[in-house]
Every structure is written in structure tokens, then in C-alpha cells.
matplotlib code that plots the C-alpha trace (Angstrom):
import matplotlib.pyplot as plt

x = [-0.1, -1.9, -2.7, -5.7, -4.8, -8.4, -8.2, -4.6, -4.5, -8.3, -9.7, -13.4, -12.5, -10.4, -13.4, -15.6, -13.0, -12.9, -16.7, -16.6, -14.1, -16.4, -19.3, -17.2, -16.3, -19.9, -20.8, -18.1, -19.3, -22.8, -21.4, -19.5, -22.7, -24.5, -21.8, -21.9, -25.7, -25.3, -22.9, -24.4, -27.5, -28.4, -29.0, -30.6, -27.7, -29.9, -31.1, -27.5, -26.5, -29.3, -28.2, -24.7, -25.7, -27.6, -24.7, -22.3, -24.6, -25.1, -21.3, -20.6, -23.2, -22.2, -18.4, -18.0, -14.6, -13.3, -10.1, -10.2, -9.0, -11.7, -14.4, -13.0, -12.9, -16.5, -17.6, -15.8, -17.4, -20.8, -20.5, -19.5, -22.4, -24.9, -23.5, -23.9, -27.5, -28.4, -27.0, -28.3, -24.8, -24.2, -21.3, -18.2, -17.3, -14.1, -12.5, -13.9, -11.6, -12.1, -10.1, -10.2, -8.9, -6.2, -5.0, -4.8, -2.8, -0.6, 0.2, 1.1, 3.4, 5.2, 5.7, 7.1, 9.4, 10.2, 9.1, 11.9, 14.7, 13.1, 13.1, 16.8, 17.6, 15.3, 16.4, 20.0, 21.6, 19.5, 22.3, 25.4, 24.6, 25.3, 28.9, 29.8, 29.5, 30.0, 26.7, 26.4, 29.0, 26.5, 23.7, 25.8, 26.9, 23.3, 21.8, 20.0, 20.9, 22.1, 19.1, 16.6, 18.6, 18.5, 14.8, 13.7, 15.6, 13.9, 10.4, 11.0, 12.3, 9.6, 6.7, 8.2, 8.6, 5.2, 3.4, 5.1, 4.3, 0.7, -0.1, 1.1, -1.1, -4.1, -3.6, -3.4, -6.5, -8.5, -7.3, -8.3, -11.6, -12.5, -11.7, -12.9, -15.1, -14.5, -16.7, -18.9, -17.2, -19.5, -18.3, -17.3, -13.7, -12.8, -10.0, -8.4, -8.3, -6.7, -4.8, -3.8, -2.2, -4.6, -3.5, -5.7, -3.6, 0.0, 2.3, 4.9, 7.6, 5.7, 4.4, 0.8, -1.1, -1.7, -5.5, -7.8, -10.0, -13.6, -15.5, -12.3, -12.6, -14.7, -16.2, -15.6, -16.6, -14.1, -13.6, -12.7, -10.3, -8.6, -8.1, -6.7, -4.5, -3.0, -2.4, -0.7, 1.5, 2.3, 3.5, 5.6, 7.2, 8.0, 9.6, 11.7, 12.7, 13.9, 16.2, 17.6, 18.0, 20.1, 22.4, 22.7, 23.7, 26.4, 28.2, 29.5, 29.2, 25.8, 26.8, 27.9, 24.7, 22.6, 24.6, 24.7, 21.0, 19.9, 22.2, 21.0, 17.3, 17.9, 20.0, 17.5, 14.6, 16.4, 18.1, 15.1, 12.7, 15.0, 17.5, 15.9, 17.0, 16.4, 12.8, 11.4, 12.8, 11.3, 8.3, 10.6, 12.3, 10.8, 11.8, 9.9, 6.6, 6.4, 2.6, 0.7, -2.6, -1.7, -1.3, -4.9, -6.4, -4.4, -2.4, 1.0, 0.5, 0.7, 3.6, 5.7, 4.0, 3.4, -0.1, 1.3, 1.7, -1.3, -2.1, -1.1, 2.3, 2.9, 2.2, 4.6, 7.3, 6.8, 6.8, 9.8, 12.0, 11.0, 11.8, 15.0, 16.5, 15.7, 17.1, 20.4, 20.5, 19.9, 22.6, 25.2, 24.6, 24.6, 27.7, 30.1, 32.7, 31.8, 35.0, 34.2]
y = [13.4, 10.3, 10.1, 8.0, 5.6, 5.8, 9.5, 9.6, 11.0, 11.0, 14.6, 13.5, 11.6, 14.5, 16.8, 14.3, 14.0, 17.8, 18.0, 15.3, 17.5, 20.5, 18.4, 17.4, 21.0, 22.0, 19.2, 20.3, 23.9, 22.6, 20.6, 23.7, 25.7, 23.0, 23.0, 26.8, 26.6, 24.1, 26.2, 27.2, 25.0, 21.9, 19.6, 16.2, 13.8, 11.0, 13.3, 14.3, 10.7, 9.9, 12.7, 11.6, 8.0, 9.4, 11.6, 8.7, 6.4, 9.1, 9.7, 6.0, 5.6, 8.6, 8.5, 6.0, 7.4, 7.5, 5.6, 2.3, 3.9, 6.6, 4.0, 1.9, 4.8, 5.7, 2.1, 2.0, 5.4, 4.1, 0.9, 2.8, 5.3, 2.4, 0.6, 3.8, 4.1, 0.4, 0.5, 3.9, 5.3, 9.0, 9.9, 11.1, 14.7, 15.5, 17.1, 14.8, 13.6, 10.6, 7.8, 5.4, 8.0, 9.0, 5.4, 4.9, 8.1, 7.2, 3.8, 5.4, 8.0, 5.4, 3.0, 5.7, 7.4, 5.6, 2.0, 0.0, 2.2, 2.1, -1.7, -1.6, 0.5, -1.7, -5.1, -4.7, -5.8, -8.9, -11.3, -9.0, -7.4, -10.7, -10.5, -7.3, -8.0, -11.7, -13.0, -15.7, -17.6, -18.2, -19.1, -21.7, -23.4, -24.3, -27.7, -26.0, -26.3, -23.3, -23.8, -23.3, -20.3, -18.5, -19.4, -18.1, -14.9, -14.4, -15.1, -12.7, -9.8, -10.3, -10.4, -7.5, -5.3, -6.1, -5.9, -2.6, -0.8, -2.1, -1.4, 2.2, 2.7, 1.2, 3.5, 6.6, 5.3, 5.1, 8.5, 10.2, 8.3, 9.5, 13.1, 13.4, 10.4, 7.0, 7.6, 4.9, 1.5, 0.2, 2.8, 1.1, 0.7, -0.5, -3.2, -5.8, -3.8, -5.5, -3.7, -4.3, -2.3, -0.4, -1.2, 1.5, 4.3, 5.3, 7.3, 9.7, 7.0, 4.6, 2.4, 1.7, 3.2, 0.8, 0.9, -0.6, -3.5, -2.4, -4.3, -5.9, -4.2, -5.5, -3.6, -4.3, -2.3, 0.2, -1.9, -5.0, -3.0, -1.5, -5.0, -6.4, -3.3, -3.8, -7.5, -6.7, -4.2, -6.8, -9.2, -6.4, -5.7, -9.3, -9.5, -6.4, -7.8, -11.0, -9.0, -7.0, -10.2, -11.7, -8.6, -8.9, -12.5, -11.7, -9.1, -9.1, -5.3, -3.8, -0.5, -2.1, -4.2, -1.1, 0.9, -1.8, -2.6, 1.0, 1.7, -1.4, -0.5, 3.1, 1.9, -0.8, 1.7, 4.3, 2.0, -0.1, 2.9, 5.2, 3.2, 2.3, -1.3, -2.2, -0.9, -4.1, -6.0, -3.7, -6.0, -8.5, -6.0, -5.8, -2.1, -1.0, -2.0, 1.1, 1.7, -1.3, 0.5, 0.1, -3.6, -4.0, -1.7, -3.3, -0.1, -1.8, -2.5, 1.3, 1.6, -0.8, -0.3, -4.1, -5.6, -8.8, -7.1, -8.1, -8.7, -12.4, -11.3, -9.0, -11.7, -14.1, -11.4, -10.9, -14.7, -15.2, -12.6, -13.8, -17.5, -16.9, -14.4, -16.6, -19.7, -18.0, -16.6, -20.1, -21.6, -19.0, -19.1, -22.9, -23.4, -20.6, -20.7, -18.3, -17.3, -15.2]
z = [-22.6, -24.0, -27.6, -28.7, -31.5, -32.9, -33.7, -35.0, -38.6, -38.8, -39.1, -38.6, -35.4, -34.2, -34.5, -32.7, -29.9, -29.6, -29.4, -26.7, -24.7, -25.0, -23.7, -20.7, -20.0, -20.1, -17.7, -15.3, -15.4, -14.6, -11.7, -10.4, -10.6, -8.5, -5.9, -5.6, -5.2, -2.4, -0.4, 2.9, 2.4, 4.3, 1.3, 1.5, 1.1, -0.2, -3.1, -3.7, -3.9, -6.3, -8.5, -8.4, -9.4, -12.3, -13.4, -13.2, -15.2, -17.8, -18.1, -18.3, -21.1, -23.1, -22.8, -25.6, -26.5, -23.0, -22.1, -20.3, -17.1, -17.2, -17.7, -14.9, -12.5, -13.4, -12.8, -9.4, -8.3, -9.4, -7.5, -4.4, -4.7, -5.2, -2.1, -0.1, -1.2, -0.7, 2.8, 3.8, 4.5, 4.2, 1.9, 3.7, 3.2, 1.4, 4.5, 7.1, 9.9, 12.1, 13.7, 10.8, 8.3, 10.7, 11.2, 7.5, 7.0, 9.9, 8.4, 5.1, 6.7, 8.9, 6.0, 3.7, 6.2, 9.5, 9.6, 8.0, 9.4, 12.8, 12.7, 11.7, 14.8, 17.0, 16.0, 14.8, 18.0, 18.6, 17.8, 17.3, 20.6, 22.4, 21.2, 23.0, 25.9, 25.2, 26.6, 23.9, 25.8, 28.6, 26.1, 24.2, 27.4, 28.2, 27.1, 24.2, 20.5, 18.5, 16.3, 19.2, 20.4, 17.1, 16.5, 19.9, 19.3, 15.9, 17.3, 20.2, 18.1, 15.4, 17.8, 19.8, 16.8, 15.3, 18.7, 19.7, 16.4, 16.0, 19.7, 19.4, 16.3, 18.0, 21.0, 18.8, 16.9, 20.2, 21.3, 18.0, 18.0, 21.5, 20.5, 16.9, 16.5, 14.9, 11.8, 10.2, 10.4, 7.7, 5.2, 1.9, 0.8, -2.7, -2.6, -4.8, -8.1, -11.1, -13.8, -17.4, -20.2, -22.3, -25.8, -27.3, -25.8, -26.2, -23.8, -25.2, -24.7, -26.9, -24.1, -23.0, -20.1, -17.2, -16.6, -14.0, -15.2, -14.8, -12.1, -10.7, -7.3, -4.5, -1.6, 2.1, 5.2, 6.7, 9.9, 7.9, 5.7, 8.8, 10.4, 7.1, 6.8, 10.3, 9.6, 6.3, 8.0, 10.6, 7.9, 6.4, 9.8, 10.4, 6.9, 7.6, 11.0, 9.3, 7.0, 9.9, 11.9, 9.1, 9.1, 12.9, 12.5, 10.0, 12.1, 15.7, 16.2, 17.0, 15.5, 12.3, 12.0, 12.5, 9.9, 7.3, 7.8, 7.5, 4.5, 2.6, 3.1, 1.9, -1.1, -2.2, -2.0, -4.1, -6.6, -7.5, -7.7, -9.7, -11.8, -15.1, -15.6, -12.0, -11.8, -13.3, -10.3, -7.7, -7.4, -5.6, -3.3, 0.2, 1.0, -2.1, -0.4, 1.8, 1.3, 2.6, 1.8, -1.9, -1.4, -0.2, -2.8, -5.7, -6.4, -6.3, -10.0, -10.7, -8.2, -10.2, -13.5, -13.6, -13.8, -12.3, -8.9, -6.8, -3.2, -3.6, -5.1, -2.2, 0.3, -1.5, -1.4, 2.4, 3.0, 0.7, 2.4, 5.9, 5.1, 3.1, 5.6, 8.6, 6.9, 6.1, 9.6, 11.0, 8.8, 9.6, 13.3, 13.6, 11.4, 12.1, 14.8, 17.6, 19.4, 22.4]

ax = plt.figure().add_subplot(projection="3d")
ax.plot(x, y, z, "-o")
ax.set_aspect("equal")
plt.show()
């Protein structure tokens, strides 16, 4: 529960706040009545959209005591509604299903459950697998430097992992689109939201609520959002592959590499999301970026409760993990004695 600082210990303002809540309840009841009246009727979506814009403008104007987050959400909804009207786009139904929505949901589920661990299983034996059986002996007798060998292996496994996963997603996207339809590729998507702490509100623990900055989001069409989402996921896959590639370089056994890589991914995800003093470092931990849709929409700030977490920060984390893990792999592979 959030306590407003402006009404604390002020009876008059408390009464005003309660009246404001009653007004909101009345508005919600009116909206419920409208929805019930629309059931079973073929309403003009343009008229509905105009009514929604008017309601949002009225709420934004009248809700002077609303929190920063509430105002920002109203502003975002209003911008989206006006975009739909200006571009003559029919609003999407709440339960609509199409290929674009399916692909977004698929990417979220894969990222949260399977992706990083799947990469660990797929790439863990890229270097260590050459030790049993000892095929590295053949590679190292060729007139090619160790640096070129390790670099070619990294490029191969990174492109293979990214290409395999992205191609499967695109195939499913096409299949679902042919069966259920692709939807409107010009439909607006809000991306790039910025957040800051709302100093006017307090949480029970004494901290401040993280609220969206009004007007910080921008609108892009659904097709562009989908392309950027796939590219972002591709960078995440390459970064995860670089980490597993490092583990594979450190150990000579494929099974050990796979086990260590999987355990480290699970441990880092759990520790940096649940352990109090480690949470502030989660912004720098690659396995914590499981939802790539949140990266584009700017919602990583709420994931980490850190307004400094933006799209640019996420890209730097991906790039940093990729470069550091590969450089360590390169150094270890070129310097250590390989006795086979």
C-alpha cells in the first residue's frame, strides 16, 4: 500500500482524497455499465475510440491528486489511442490472437524458462568436446594459430545458436500467421519508457515508488518492434553463448562443462534476484535479462528497481559479457598447455 505524503496528518486532505476515490468508483461503475450495454452489439470502433480518448483526457485533467505512475500510464494510453485514431487503426481486442502476439509470448516464455539452459546444453562441448576424443591434436598440427582456431569456433557456435533459435521462432510465426492471421503490422507499440523515483509517495519499507516518466515512451509499428525484438534476443543469445564457450574452454570434459554452465546460470539467476544485498548488482548479470521484451519497452527499470536500467544499459551488458568471456577464452586457450 502506498501512502501519499500530501495527505498525511491532514484531515481535510484525507477527506478530499476519499472523495476522489468515490469519484473514481463512480466512473468505473459507469464504464462497466457501458461495457455491459455493448455486449452482443456491433459497435462503431471509431466512436468507441473517440469516447475513450475523451475519457482519458478527462481523467488526466481531473486526477490532480493521482500519483506520478497513474498520470504516466494515462498519458501513455492517451498517446496510443490518438495514434490509432490518426492512423485509422482498429483497436485490438483484449483476447485477440495473431502471429505477432504469439511470437512475442513465445520469446518471453523461451527467455524465462529454456533459452539460457538450452544454450548451455547446445554449446558446452564446443571446445571441451574436442578433448574427448582428442581431435584438438589434429587441429593444432595444422598451420593455423590457436587464436584463429578459438575465434572460428566461437563465431561458428554463436551464429549456429542464434540462427537455430531465431529460425525456429520465425517458422512458428509463419505457421501461426497462416492459420490464425498475422494481425495489423502497423499496430502501435510503446517502447523506450524511462523511469524515476516518485518522491511524493512512500512504500511501507520507507522507499519510493518507481514511476514512469510521462511522455518518455515512443511509438513504433508492430513489425518494427518485432524485428528489433528478434535482434535483441539474438544479441542475448550470443552473450549467453560466449559465457558457455568460456566454461567449455576451462574444462576438458563435455559433461563437466555442461553441468557447470547450467548450474552457474541457475545460481546467478536465483541469487541476484532473491538475495537482498545482491539485488543491486543484478543489472550487470546477464542471466537476469530473461525478458527481452522488457528491454525494448524500458521495463527493466522495474525488474531491477533501478531507473538507470535502460535499453542502452542492457546492450552494454550484452556486449560486455560477450567481449570479456571471449577474451578470457582466447587467453586461456592460447596460453595453456594442451596435453592430449
